[in-house]
C-alpha positions as a Markdown table, in Angstrom:
| # | Residue | x | y | z |
|---|---|---|---|---|
| 1 | Leu | 10.3 | -11.2 | -16.4 |
| 2 | Gly | 9.7 | -10.7 | -12.7 |
| 3 | Ser | 6.9 | -8.8 | -11.2 |
| 4 | Arg | 7.5 | -5.2 | -10.2 |
| 5 | Leu | 4.8 | -5.4 | -7.5 |
| 6 | Gln | 6.4 | -4.8 | -4.2 |
| 7 | Thr | 5.3 | -7.2 | -1.4 |
| 8 | Ile | 5.0 | -6.5 | 2.3 |
| 9 | Thr | 6.7 | -8.9 | 4.6 |
| 10 | Pro | 4.2 | -10.7 | 6.9 |
| 11 | Gly | 4.5 | -9.2 | 10.4 |
| 12 | Ser | 5.7 | -5.9 | 9.0 |
| 13 | Trp | 4.4 | -2.7 | 10.6 |
| 14 | Arg | 3.1 | -1.9 | 7.0 |
| 15 | Ala | 0.9 | -5.0 | 6.8 |
| 16 | Gly | -2.7 | -4.1 | 6.4 |
| 17 | Lys | -1.8 | -0.4 | 5.7 |
| 18 | Gln | -1.9 | -0.2 | 1.9 |
| 19 | Thr | -2.0 | 3.6 | 1.3 |
| 20 | Ser | 0.6 | 6.2 | 2.3 |
| 21 | Ser | -2.1 | 8.0 | 4.3 |
| 22 | Gln | -2.7 | 4.9 | 6.3 |
| 23 | Arg | 1.0 | 4.7 | 7.1 |
| 24 | Gly | 1.0 | 8.3 | 8.4 |
| 25 | Tyr | 2.0 | 10.2 | 5.2 |
| 26 | Asn | -1.2 | 12.4 | 5.2 |
| 27 | Tyr | -1.9 | 16.1 | 4.8 |
| 28 | Arg | -0.2 | 16.9 | 8.1 |
| 29 | Trp | 2.9 | 15.1 | 6.9 |
| 30 | Gln | 2.8 | 16.9 | 3.5 |
| 31 | Lys | 2.8 | 20.3 | 5.2 |
| 32 | Ala | 5.6 | 19.3 | 7.7 |
| 33 | Arg | 7.6 | 17.8 | 4.7 |
| 34 | Glu | 7.2 | 21.0 | 2.7 |
| 35 | Arg | 8.3 | 23.2 | 5.6 |
| 36 | Phe | 11.3 | 20.9 | 6.4 |
| 37 | Leu | 12.5 | 20.9 | 2.8 |
| 38 | Ser | 12.1 | 24.7 | 2.7 |
| 39 | Asp | 14.3 | 25.0 | 5.8 |
| 40 | Asn | 16.8 | 22.2 | 4.6 |
| 41 | Pro | 16.9 | 22.5 | 0.8 |
| 42 | Val | 20.2 | 20.6 | 0.2 |
| 43 | Cys | 20.7 | 16.8 | 0.3 |
| 44 | Val | 22.8 | 16.1 | 3.3 |
| 45 | Tyr | 24.5 | 13.1 | 1.7 |
| 46 | Cys | 25.4 | 15.1 | -1.4 |
| 47 | Ala | 26.6 | 18.0 | 0.7 |
| 48 | Arg | 29.1 | 15.6 | 2.5 |
| 49 | Glu | 30.5 | 14.9 | -1.0 |
| 50 | Gly | 30.8 | 18.6 | -1.8 |
| 51 | Arg | 27.8 | 18.6 | -4.2 |
| 52 | Asp | 24.9 | 21.1 | -4.0 |
| 53 | Ile | 21.9 | 19.0 | -4.9 |
| 54 | Ala | 18.3 | 19.9 | -4.0 |
| 55 | Ala | 16.6 | 17.7 | -1.5 |
| 56 | Thr | 13.2 | 16.3 | -2.4 |
| 57 | Val | 12.7 | 13.6 | 0.3 |
| 58 | Val | 12.4 | 13.9 | 4.0 |
| 59 | Asp | 14.0 | 10.7 | 5.3 |
| 60 | His | 13.7 | 9.2 | 8.7 |
| 61 | Arg | 17.3 | 8.5 | 9.9 |
| 62 | Ile | 16.1 | 5.7 | 12.1 |
| 63 | Pro | 13.2 | 3.8 | 10.4 |
| 64 | His | 10.1 | 4.6 | 12.4 |
| 65 | Glu | 8.4 | 1.3 | 11.6 |
| 66 | Gly | 5.0 | 2.8 | 12.5 |
| 67 | Asp | 6.2 | 4.4 | 15.8 |
| 68 | Gln | 4.3 | 7.8 | 15.6 |
| 69 | Glu | 6.6 | 9.4 | 18.2 |
| 70 | Leu | 9.7 | 8.6 | 16.1 |
| 71 | Phe | 7.8 | 9.4 | 12.9 |
| 72 | Trp | 7.2 | 13.0 | 14.0 |
| 73 | Asp | 10.5 | 13.6 | 15.8 |
| 74 | Glu | 12.2 | 16.1 | 13.5 |
| 75 | Arg | 15.6 | 15.3 | 15.1 |
| 76 | Asn | 15.1 | 12.0 | 13.2 |
| 77 | Trp | 14.5 | 13.7 | 9.8 |
| 78 | Gln | 17.1 | 14.4 | 7.2 |
| 79 | Ala | 16.8 | 16.0 | 3.8 |
| 80 | Leu | 17.9 | 13.8 | 0.9 |
| 81 | Cys | 17.6 | 13.8 | -2.9 |
| 82 | Lys | 15.7 | 10.9 | -4.4 |
| 83 | Thr | 18.9 | 9.3 | -5.8 |
| 84 | Cys | 20.5 | 9.2 | -2.3 |
| 85 | His | 17.3 | 8.1 | -0.6 |
| 86 | Asp | 16.6 | 5.3 | -3.1 |
| 87 | Gly | 20.2 | 4.2 | -3.4 |
| 88 | Thr | 22.7 | 5.1 | -0.7 |
| 89 | Lys | 20.2 | 5.2 | 2.2 |
| 90 | Lys | 18.4 | 2.0 | 1.2 |
| 91 | Arg | 21.8 | 0.2 | 0.9 |
| 92 | Glu | 22.8 | 1.4 | 4.3 |
| 93 | Glu | 19.5 | 0.2 | 5.8 |
| 94 | Arg | 19.9 | -3.2 | 4.1 |
| 95 | Glu | 23.5 | -3.6 | 5.3 |
| 96 | Ala | 22.5 | -2.6 | 8.8 |
| 97 | Arg | 19.8 | -5.3 | 8.9 |
| 98 | Trp | 22.2 | -7.9 | 7.6 |
| 99 | Ser | 24.8 | -7.0 | 10.3 |
| 100 | Leu | 22.2 | -7.7 | 12.9 |
| 101 | Leu | 21.7 | -11.3 | 11.7 |
C-alpha cells in the first residue's frame, strides 16, 4: 500500500509553506471565496454540459503559483464543483504541463 501523504516538489512555490494560510488561503480569501460563490453559484464546467450543479470551489483558471497579483485577480477565478475541480481541472492542468515538455 502506498502512502497517501502528498509531497511537494522541491523548488515548488509551495515549498516551506505547509498550511493553507501560509499559501494565501486565509480569512481574507475565505470571505472573497464566500462572496464569489454567492455571485457564481453554478459550476461552470457542469453548466457547459447542461447540468445545474452547485459550485463549492473557487478555482484559479491560471495556476497562481504564489503570485499574489494573479491569486487575487478575480478575472482568473472560476466557480467549480469539487468533482470538476479535483477531476477535470486537475487533468487539464496535468495535460497542459506535459504538452510543454
